[in-house]
Each structure stands twice: as structure tokens, then as C-alpha cells.
PQR file of N, CA, C, O and H, with PARSE charges and radii, in Angstrom:
ATOM      1  N   MET A   1      -9.093  81.292  -7.210 -0.4000 1.5000
ATOM      2  CA  MET A   1      -8.993  80.841  -5.853 -0.0000 2.0000
ATOM      3  C   MET A   1      -8.006  81.606  -5.084  0.5500 1.7000
ATOM      4  O   MET A   1      -6.918  81.854  -5.604 -0.5500 1.4000
ATOM      5  N   ASP A   2      -8.290  82.021  -3.849 -0.4000 1.5000
ATOM      6  CA  ASP A   2      -7.514  82.829  -3.037 -0.0000 2.0000
ATOM      7  C   ASP A   2      -6.684  82.012  -2.008  0.5500 1.7000
ATOM      8  O   ASP A   2      -7.153  80.987  -1.514 -0.5500 1.4000
ATOM      9  H   ASP A   2      -9.174  81.820  -3.427  0.4000 1.0000
ATOM     10  N   LEU A   3      -5.574  82.426  -1.721 -0.4000 1.5000
ATOM     11  CA  LEU A   3      -4.734  81.803  -0.645 -0.0000 2.0000
ATOM     12  C   LEU A   3      -5.429  82.111   0.672  0.5500 1.7000
ATOM     13  O   LEU A   3      -5.670  83.266   1.023 -0.5500 1.4000
ATOM     14  H   LEU A   3      -5.194  83.259  -2.123  0.4000 1.0000
ATOM     15  N   VAL A   4      -5.762  80.968   1.435 -0.4000 1.5000
ATOM     16  CA  VAL A   4      -6.493  81.158   2.690 -0.0000 2.0000
ATOM     17  C   VAL A   4      -5.625  80.788   3.959  0.5500 1.7000
ATOM     18  O   VAL A   4      -5.991  81.103   5.092 -0.5500 1.4000
ATOM     19  H   VAL A   4      -5.566  80.030   1.150  0.4000 1.0000
ATOM     20  N   TRP A   5      -4.445  80.096   3.701 -0.4000 1.5000
ATOM     21  CA  TRP A   5      -3.674  79.690   4.723 -0.0000 2.0000
ATOM     22  C   TRP A   5      -2.322  79.327   4.151  0.5500 1.7000
ATOM     23  O   TRP A   5      -2.254  78.951   2.981 -0.5500 1.4000
ATOM     24  H   TRP A   5      -4.148  79.840   2.781  0.4000 1.0000
ATOM     25  N   PHE A   6      -1.149  79.424   4.974 -0.4000 1.5000
ATOM     26  CA  PHE A   6       0.089  79.136   4.453 -0.0000 2.0000
ATOM     27  C   PHE A   6       0.994  78.760   5.687  0.5500 1.7000
ATOM     28  O   PHE A   6       0.656  79.142   6.807 -0.5500 1.4000
ATOM     29  H   PHE A   6      -1.205  79.730   5.925  0.4000 1.0000
ATOM     30  N   ALA A   7       2.076  78.060   5.511 -0.4000 1.5000
ATOM     31  CA  ALA A   7       3.054  77.818   6.593 -0.0000 2.0000
ATOM     32  C   ALA A   7       4.387  77.613   5.836  0.5500 1.7000
ATOM     33  O   ALA A   7       4.454  77.334   4.639 -0.5500 1.4000
ATOM     34  H   ALA A   7       2.351  77.749   4.601  0.4000 1.0000
ATOM     35  N   GLU A   8       5.365  77.772   6.608 -0.4000 1.5000
ATOM     36  CA  GLU A   8       6.798  77.721   6.111 -0.0000 2.0000
ATOM     37  C   GLU A   8       7.381  76.438   6.740  0.5500 1.7000
ATOM     38  O   GLU A   8       7.056  76.110   7.882 -0.5500 1.4000
ATOM     39  H   GLU A   8       5.310  77.999   7.580  0.4000 1.0000
ATOM     40  N   PHE A   9       8.175  75.766   6.055 -0.4000 1.5000
ATOM     41  CA  PHE A   9       8.854  74.556   6.573 -0.0000 2.0000
ATOM     42  C   PHE A   9      10.293  74.574   6.177  0.5500 1.7000
ATOM     43  O   PHE A   9      10.675  75.056   5.111 -0.5500 1.4000
ATOM     44  H   PHE A   9       8.439  76.032   5.127  0.4000 1.0000
ATOM     45  N   GLU A  10      11.081  74.033   7.072 -0.4000 1.5000
ATOM     46  CA  GLU A  10      12.463  73.832   6.905 -0.0000 2.0000
ATOM     47  C   GLU A  10      12.864  72.976   5.733  0.5500 1.7000
ATOM     48  O   GLU A  10      13.784  73.233   4.957 -0.5500 1.4000
ATOM     49  H   GLU A  10      10.770  73.642   7.938  0.4000 1.0000
ATOM     50  N   ARG A  11      11.994  71.833   5.693 -0.4000 1.5000
ATOM     51  CA  ARG A  11      12.250  70.904   4.721 -0.0000 2.0000
ATOM     52  C   ARG A  11      11.028  70.630   3.893  0.5500 1.7000
ATOM     53  O   ARG A  11       9.898  70.674   4.379 -0.5500 1.4000
ATOM     54  H   ARG A  11      11.247  71.625   6.324  0.4000 1.0000
ATOM     55  N   ILE A  12      11.302  70.311   2.484 -0.4000 1.5000
ATOM     56  CA  ILE A  12      10.206  70.169   1.491 -0.0000 2.0000
ATOM     57  C   ILE A  12       9.397  68.929   1.839  0.5500 1.7000
ATOM     58  O   ILE A  12       8.182  68.950   1.638 -0.5500 1.4000
ATOM     59  H   ILE A  12      12.220  70.275   2.089  0.4000 1.0000
ATOM     60  N   ASP A  13       9.960  67.893   2.327 -0.4000 1.5000
ATOM     61  CA  ASP A  13       9.119  66.726   2.643 -0.0000 2.0000
ATOM     62  C   ASP A  13       8.133  66.995   3.743  0.5500 1.7000
ATOM     63  O   ASP A  13       7.034  66.440   3.710 -0.5500 1.4000
ATOM     64  H   ASP A  13      10.947  67.876   2.491  0.4000 1.0000
ATOM     65  N   GLU A  14       8.473  67.842   4.749 -0.4000 1.5000
ATOM     66  CA  GLU A  14       7.443  68.247   5.796 -0.0000 2.0000
ATOM     67  C   GLU A  14       6.295  68.952   5.175  0.5500 1.7000
ATOM     68  O   GLU A  14       5.128  68.723   5.491 -0.5500 1.4000
ATOM     69  H   GLU A  14       9.365  68.293   4.775  0.4000 1.0000
ATOM     70  N   ALA A  15       6.659  69.811   4.288 -0.4000 1.5000
ATOM     71  CA  ALA A  15       5.492  70.633   3.577 -0.0000 2.0000
ATOM     72  C   ALA A  15       4.645  69.692   2.732  0.5500 1.7000
ATOM     73  O   ALA A  15       3.421  69.821   2.708 -0.5500 1.4000
ATOM     74  H   ALA A  15       7.608  69.998   4.032  0.4000 1.0000
ATOM     75  N   PHE A  16       5.291  68.723   2.019 -0.4000 1.5000
ATOM     76  CA  PHE A  16       4.573  67.878   1.181 -0.0000 2.0000
ATOM     77  C   PHE A  16       3.749  66.932   2.032  0.5500 1.7000
ATOM     78  O   PHE A  16       2.604  66.655   1.673 -0.5500 1.4000
ATOM     79  H   PHE A  16       6.286  68.618   2.038  0.4000 1.0000
ATOM     80  N   GLY A  17       4.227  66.458   3.059 -0.4000 1.5000
ATOM     81  CA  GLY A  17       3.503  65.606   4.032 -0.0000 2.0000
ATOM     82  C   GLY A  17       2.232  66.229   4.477  0.5500 1.7000
ATOM     83  O   GLY A  17       1.179  65.594   4.405 -0.5500 1.4000
ATOM     84  H   GLY A  17       5.157  66.683   3.351  0.4000 1.0000
ATOM     85  N   LEU A  18       2.284  67.542   4.972 -0.4000 1.5000
ATOM     86  CA  LEU A  18       1.145  68.186   5.497 -0.0000 2.0000
ATOM     87  C   LEU A  18       0.166  68.473   4.332  0.5500 1.7000
ATOM     88  O   LEU A  18      -1.045  68.340   4.505 -0.5500 1.4000
ATOM     89  H   LEU A  18       3.138  68.058   5.031  0.4000 1.0000
ATOM     90  N   GLU A  19       0.677  68.858   3.167 -0.4000 1.5000
ATOM     91  CA  GLU A  19      -0.299  69.034   2.014 -0.0000 2.0000
ATOM     92  C   GLU A  19      -1.084  67.710   1.702  0.5500 1.7000
ATOM     93  O   GLU A  19      -2.301  67.749   1.525 -0.5500 1.4000
ATOM     94  H   GLU A  19       1.661  68.966   3.026  0.4000 1.0000
ATOM     95  N   LYS A  20      -0.378  66.546   1.636 -0.4000 1.5000
ATOM     96  CA  LYS A  20      -1.008  65.272   1.404 -0.0000 2.0000
ATOM     97  C   LYS A  20      -2.129  65.001   2.524  0.5500 1.7000
ATOM     98  O   LYS A  20      -3.249  64.555   2.273 -0.5500 1.4000
ATOM     99  H   LYS A  20       0.611  66.514   1.779  0.4000 1.0000
ATOM    100  N   ARG A  21      -1.675  65.323   3.729 -0.4000 1.5000
ATOM    101  CA  ARG A  21      -2.671  65.035   4.845 -0.0000 2.0000
ATOM    102  C   ARG A  21      -3.967  65.963   4.689  0.5500 1.7000
ATOM    103  O   ARG A  21      -5.109  65.529   4.834 -0.5500 1.4000
ATOM    104  H   ARG A  21      -0.765  65.685   3.933  0.4000 1.0000
ATOM    105  N   ILE A  22      -3.670  67.231   4.391 -0.4000 1.5000
ATOM    106  CA  ILE A  22      -4.880  67.996   4.254 -0.0000 2.0000
ATOM    107  C   ILE A  22      -5.778  67.599   3.078  0.5500 1.7000
ATOM    108  O   ILE A  22      -6.997  67.763   3.137 -0.5500 1.4000
ATOM    109  H   ILE A  22      -2.742  67.584   4.273  0.4000 1.0000
ATOM    110  N   GLN A  23      -5.173  67.081   2.021 -0.4000 1.5000
ATOM    111  CA  GLN A  23      -5.934  66.709   0.817 -0.0000 2.0000
ATOM    112  C   GLN A  23      -6.913  65.484   1.226  0.5500 1.7000
ATOM    113  O   GLN A  23      -7.942  65.234   0.598 -0.5500 1.4000
ATOM    114  H   GLN A  23      -4.183  66.947   1.973  0.4000 1.0000
ATOM    115  N   GLY A  24      -6.498  64.798   2.279 -0.4000 1.5000
ATOM    116  CA  GLY A  24      -7.383  63.595   2.620 -0.0000 2.0000
ATOM    117  C   GLY A  24      -8.485  63.948   3.631  0.5500 1.7000
ATOM    118  O   GLY A  24      -9.310  63.106   3.988 -0.5500 1.4000
ATOM    119  H   GLY A  24      -5.662  65.001   2.789  0.4000 1.0000
ATOM    120  N   TRP A  25      -8.480  65.241   4.095 -0.4000 1.5000
ATOM    121  CA  TRP A  25      -9.557  65.724   4.923 -0.0000 2.0000
ATOM    122  C   TRP A  25     -10.836  65.993   4.140  0.5500 1.7000
ATOM    123  O   TRP A  25     -10.835  66.312   2.952 -0.5500 1.4000
ATOM    124  H   TRP A  25      -7.811  65.925   3.806  0.4000 1.0000
ATOM    125  N   SER A  26     -11.931  65.842   4.891 -0.4000 1.5000
ATOM    126  CA  SER A  26     -13.203  66.157   4.368 -0.0000 2.0000
ATOM    127  C   SER A  26     -13.369  67.677   4.105  0.5500 1.7000
ATOM    128  O   SER A  26     -12.660  68.469   4.726 -0.5500 1.4000
ATOM    129  H   SER A  26     -11.932  65.582   5.856  0.4000 1.0000
ATOM    130  N   HIS A  27     -14.293  68.111   3.195 -0.4000 1.5000
ATOM    131  CA  HIS A  27     -14.539  69.447   3.062 -0.0000 2.0000
ATOM    132  C   HIS A  27     -14.845  70.204   4.251  0.5500 1.7000
ATOM    133  O   HIS A  27     -14.403  71.342   4.406 -0.5500 1.4000
ATOM    134  H   HIS A  27     -14.869  67.468   2.691  0.4000 1.0000
ATOM    135  N   ALA A  28     -15.628  69.591   5.154 -0.4000 1.5000
ATOM    136  CA  ALA A  28     -16.044  70.392   6.383 -0.0000 2.0000
ATOM    137  C   ALA A  28     -14.798  70.450   7.328  0.5500 1.7000
ATOM    138  O   ALA A  28     -14.694  71.410   8.090 -0.5500 1.4000
ATOM    139  H   ALA A  28     -15.987  68.667   5.028  0.4000 1.0000
ATOM    140  N   LYS A  29     -13.919  69.537   7.312 -0.4000 1.5000
ATOM    141  CA  LYS A  29     -12.703  69.706   8.155 -0.0000 2.0000
ATOM    142  C   LYS A  29     -11.811  70.735   7.565  0.5500 1.7000
ATOM    143  O   LYS A  29     -11.247  71.524   8.322 -0.5500 1.4000
ATOM    144  H   LYS A  29     -14.004  68.757   6.693  0.4000 1.0000
ATOM    145  N   ARG A  30     -11.633  70.798   6.284 -0.4000 1.5000
ATOM    146  CA  ARG A  30     -10.788  71.773   5.712 -0.0000 2.0000
ATOM    147  C   ARG A  30     -11.391  73.205   5.983  0.5500 1.7000
ATOM    148  O   ARG A  30     -10.668  74.152   6.296 -0.5500 1.4000
ATOM    149  H   ARG A  30     -12.091  70.157   5.669  0.4000 1.0000
ATOM    150  N   GLN A  31     -12.703  73.301   5.851 -0.4000 1.5000
ATOM    151  CA  GLN A  31     -13.359  74.651   6.068 -0.0000 2.0000
ATOM    152  C   GLN A  31     -13.182  75.046   7.519  0.5500 1.7000
ATOM    153  O   GLN A  31     -12.937  76.210   7.834 -0.5500 1.4000
ATOM    154  H   GLN A  31     -13.290  72.532   5.597  0.4000 1.0000
ATOM    155  N   ALA A  32     -13.311  74.043   8.418 -0.4000 1.5000
ATOM    156  CA  ALA A  32     -13.045  74.498   9.896 -0.0000 2.0000
ATOM    157  C   ALA A  32     -11.687  74.806  10.149  0.5500 1.7000
ATOM    158  O   ALA A  32     -11.429  75.629  11.028 -0.5500 1.4000
ATOM    159  H   ALA A  32     -13.510  73.097   8.161  0.4000 1.0000
ATOM    160  N   PHE A  33     -10.611  74.159   9.382 -0.4000 1.5000
ATOM    161  CA  PHE A  33      -9.313  74.581   9.528 -0.0000 2.0000
ATOM    162  C   PHE A  33      -9.037  75.973   8.980  0.5500 1.7000
ATOM    163  O   PHE A  33      -8.270  76.727   9.578 -0.5500 1.4000
ATOM    164  H   PHE A  33     -10.820  73.491   8.668  0.4000 1.0000
ATOM    165  N   ILE A  34      -9.643  76.324   7.866 -0.4000 1.5000
ATOM    166  CA  ILE A  34      -9.438  77.626   7.271 -0.0000 2.0000
ATOM    167  C   ILE A  34      -9.925  78.753   8.257  0.5500 1.7000
ATOM    168  O   ILE A  34      -9.262  79.762   8.494 -0.5500 1.4000
ATOM    169  H   ILE A  34     -10.267  75.711   7.380  0.4000 1.0000
ATOM    170  N   GLU A  35     -11.116  78.483   8.788 -0.4000 1.5000
ATOM    171  CA  GLU A  35     -11.667  79.412   9.689 -0.0000 2.0000
ATOM    172  C   GLU A  35     -11.099  79.502  11.120  0.5500 1.7000
ATOM    173  O   GLU A  35     -11.226  80.521  11.799 -0.5500 1.4000
ATOM    174  H   GLU A  35     -11.655  77.663   8.595  0.4000 1.0000
ATOM    175  N   GLY A  36     -10.444  78.348  11.568 -0.4000 1.5000
ATOM    176  CA  GLY A  36      -9.972  78.438  12.939 -0.0000 2.0000
ATOM    177  C   GLY A  36      -8.607  77.889  13.222  0.5500 1.7000
ATOM    178  O   GLY A  36      -8.132  77.851  14.357 -0.5500 1.4000
ATOM    179  H   GLY A  36     -10.341  77.520  11.017  0.4000 1.0000
ATOM    180  N   GLY A  37      -7.991  77.461  12.138 -0.4000 1.5000
ATOM    181  CA  GLY A  37      -6.573  76.812  12.372 -0.0000 2.0000
ATOM    182  C   GLY A  37      -6.665  75.452  13.060  0.5500 1.7000
ATOM    183  O   GLY A  37      -7.747  74.888  13.228 -0.5500 1.4000
ATOM    184  H   GLY A  37      -8.377  77.491  11.216  0.4000 1.0000
ATOM    185  N   PHE A  38      -5.527  74.956  13.443 -0.4000 1.5000
ATOM    186  CA  PHE A  38      -5.382  73.685  13.982 -0.0000 2.0000
ATOM    187  C   PHE A  38      -6.244  73.445  15.258  0.5500 1.7000
ATOM    188  O   PHE A  38      -6.713  72.340  15.530 -0.5500 1.4000
ATOM    189  H   PHE A  38      -4.648  75.413  13.306  0.4000 1.0000
ATOM    190  N   ASP A  39      -6.416  74.547  16.013 -0.4000 1.5000
ATOM    191  CA  ASP A  39      -7.259  74.430  17.229 -0.0000 2.0000
ATOM    192  C   ASP A  39      -8.786  74.043  16.926  0.5500 1.7000
ATOM    193  O   ASP A  39      -9.478  73.420  17.732 -0.5500 1.4000
ATOM    194  H   ASP A  39      -6.035  75.445  15.792  0.4000 1.0000
ATOM    195  N   ALA A  40      -9.215  74.467  15.722 -0.4000 1.5000
ATOM    196  CA  ALA A  40     -10.537  74.247  15.350 -0.0000 2.0000
ATOM    197  C   ALA A  40     -10.813  72.804  14.968  0.5500 1.7000
ATOM    198  O   ALA A  40     -11.971  72.385  14.970 -0.5500 1.4000
ATOM    199  H   ALA A  40      -8.653  74.974  15.068  0.4000 1.0000
ATOM    200  N   ILE A  41      -9.776  72.023  14.636 -0.4000 1.5000
ATOM    201  CA  ILE A  41      -9.988  70.667  14.166 -0.0000 2.0000
ATOM    202  C   ILE A  41      -9.536  69.595  15.132  0.5500 1.7000
ATOM    203  O   ILE A  41      -9.467  68.405  14.825 -0.5500 1.4000
ATOM    204  H   ILE A  41      -8.835  72.363  14.634  0.4000 1.0000
ATOM    205  N   LYS A  42      -9.207  70.130  16.413 -0.4000 1.5000
ATOM    206  CA  LYS A  42      -8.752  69.067  17.360 -0.0000 2.0000
ATOM    207  C   LYS A  42      -9.993  68.168  17.601  0.5500 1.7000
ATOM    208  O   LYS A  42     -11.116  68.649  17.751 -0.5500 1.4000
ATOM    209  H   LYS A  42      -9.262  71.097  16.662  0.4000 1.0000
ATOM    210  N   GLY A  43      -9.735  66.845  17.631 -0.4000 1.5000
ATOM    211  CA  GLY A  43     -10.789  65.762  17.822 -0.0000 2.0000
ATOM    212  C   GLY A  43     -11.579  65.485  16.584  0.5500 1.7000
ATOM    213  O   GLY A  43     -12.681  64.943  16.674 -0.5500 1.4000
ATOM    214  H   GLY A  43      -8.823  66.454  17.510  0.4000 1.0000
ATOM    215  N   TRP A  44     -11.032  65.855  15.351 -0.4000 1.5000
ATOM    216  CA  TRP A  44     -11.764  65.531  14.167 -0.0000 2.0000
ATOM    217  C   TRP A  44     -11.404  64.110  13.697  0.5500 1.7000
ATOM    218  O   TRP A  44     -12.127  63.543  12.878 -0.5500 1.4000
ATOM    219  H   TRP A  44     -10.136  66.295  15.278  0.4000 1.0000
ATOM    220  N   SER A  45     -10.306  63.524  14.196 -0.4000 1.5000
ATOM    221  CA  SER A  45      -9.876  62.214  13.571 -0.0000 2.0000
ATOM    222  C   SER A  45     -10.934  61.163  14.072  0.5500 1.7000
ATOM    223  O   SER A  45     -11.590  61.354  15.096 -0.5500 1.4000
ATOM    224  H   SER A  45      -9.719  63.985  14.861  0.4000 1.0000
ATOM    225  N   VAL A  46     -11.059  60.048  13.290 -0.4000 1.5000
ATOM    226  CA  VAL A  46     -11.881  58.952  13.593 -0.0000 2.0000
ATOM    227  C   VAL A  46     -11.585  58.272  14.934  0.5500 1.7000
ATOM    228  O   VAL A  46     -12.454  57.899  15.722 -0.5500 1.4000
ATOM    229  H   VAL A  46     -10.526  59.893  12.458  0.4000 1.0000
ATOM    230  N   ARG A  47     -10.172  58.146  15.118 -0.4000 1.5000
ATOM    231  CA  ARG A  47      -9.631  57.598  16.353 -0.0000 2.0000
ATOM    232  C   ARG A  47     -10.138  58.488  17.607  0.5500 1.7000
ATOM    233  O   ARG A  47     -10.603  58.009  18.642 -0.5500 1.4000
ATOM    234  H   ARG A  47      -9.466  58.449  14.478  0.4000 1.0000
ATOM    235  N   GLU A  48      -9.988  59.713  17.366 -0.4000 1.5000
ATOM    236  CA  GLU A  48     -10.284  60.681  18.478 -0.0000 2.0000
ATOM    237  C   GLU A  48     -11.728  60.658  18.803  0.5500 1.7000
ATOM    238  O   GLU A  48     -12.114  60.646  19.972 -0.5500 1.4000
ATOM    239  H   GLU A  48      -9.610  60.102  16.526  0.4000 1.0000
ATOM    240  N   ARG A  49     -12.564  60.653  17.750 -0.4000 1.5000
ATOM    241  CA  ARG A  49     -14.142  60.535  17.926 -0.0000 2.0000
ATOM    242  C   ARG A  49     -14.484  59.333  18.623  0.5500 1.7000
ATOM    243  O   ARG A  49     -15.414  59.378  19.428 -0.5500 1.4000
ATOM    244  H   ARG A  49     -12.251  60.663  16.801  0.4000 1.0000
ATOM    245  N   ALA A  50     -13.823  58.191  18.413 -0.4000 1.5000
ATOM    246  CA  ALA A  50     -14.175  56.908  19.062 -0.0000 2.0000
ATOM    247  C   ALA A  50     -13.734  56.994  20.479  0.5500 1.7000
ATOM    248  O   ALA A  50     -14.357  56.349  21.323 -0.5500 1.4000
ATOM    249  H   ALA A  50     -13.068  58.154  17.758  0.4000 1.0000
ATOM    250  N   LEU A  51     -12.722  57.730  20.820 -0.4000 1.5000
ATOM    251  CA  LEU A  51     -12.285  57.762  22.179 -0.0000 2.0000
ATOM    252  C   LEU A  51     -13.390  58.510  23.036  0.5500 1.7000
ATOM    253  O   LEU A  51     -13.658  58.151  24.182 -0.5500 1.4000
ATOM    254  H   LEU A  51     -12.216  58.254  20.135  0.4000 1.0000
ATOM    255  N   HIS A  52     -14.007  59.562  22.410 -0.4000 1.5000
ATOM    256  CA  HIS A  52     -14.941  60.417  23.142 -0.0000 2.0000
ATOM    257  C   HIS A  52     -16.372  60.061  22.883  0.5500 1.7000
ATOM    258  O   HIS A  52     -17.250  60.774  23.369 -0.5500 1.4000
ATOM    259  H   HIS A  52     -13.789  59.854  21.479  0.4000 1.0000
ATOM    260  N   ALA A  53     -16.676  59.026  22.162 -0.4000 1.5000
ATOM    261  CA  ALA A  53     -18.030  58.603  21.826 -0.0000 2.0000
ATOM    262  C   ALA A  53     -18.688  58.077  23.099  0.5500 1.7000
ATOM    263  O   ALA A  53     -18.019  57.386  23.867 -0.5500 1.4000
ATOM    264  H   ALA A  53     -15.963  58.447  21.767  0.4000 1.0000
ATOM    265  N   PRO A  54     -20.048  58.386  23.383 -0.5600 1.5000
ATOM    266  CA  PRO A  54     -20.656  57.741  24.499  0.2800 2.0000
ATOM    267  C   PRO A  54     -20.703  56.250  24.398  0.5500 1.7000
ATOM    268  O   PRO A  54     -20.758  55.678  23.310 -0.5500 1.4000
ATOM    269  N   SER A  55     -20.680  55.624  25.559 -0.4000 1.5000
ATOM    270  CA  SER A  55     -20.693  54.120  25.607 -0.0000 2.0000
ATOM    271  C   SER A  55     -22.080  53.628  25.291  0.5500 1.7000
ATOM    272  O   SER A  55     -23.035  54.337  25.610 -0.5500 1.4000
ATOM    273  H   SER A  55     -20.635  56.089  26.443  0.4000 1.0000
ATOM    274  N   ARG A  56     -22.276  52.436  24.671 -0.4000 1.5000
ATOM    275  CA  ARG A  56     -23.545  51.869  24.398 -0.0000 2.0000
ATOM    276  C   ARG A  56     -23.819  50.776  25.356  0.5500 1.7000
ATOM    277  O   ARG A  56     -24.876  50.148  25.291 -0.5500 1.4000
ATOM    278  H   ARG A  56     -21.500  51.861  24.412  0.4000 1.0000
TER
END
């Protein structure tokens, strides 16, 4: 497996927190992140999708 993205953190708990957050993402969201960074996944959260969903 190749390294596809990295970040540096001042504190280990910040790095660990982001790692755990990314592990909870779907494969599609992780792939979008790899290809386009944080800008590519804006609006992927369930809460965000609910805010922008068309009214019924």
C-alpha cells in the first residue's frame, strides 16, 4: 500500500483523532478525500446532506 496523504500535527491526540475520524468514513468518502482533499468532501456528513436535501 502506498502513502496517499499525510499531515503533521503539534499533538499526538490531534493526529489520532483525525485518524479515527477517517476510519469511520465510507470507502467512497475516503477515495474522494484522497483525490481532492478536504474540499472534495465538504457536505458529505449526514447532517450536512439533511440540511441540503429537497423538501418533501
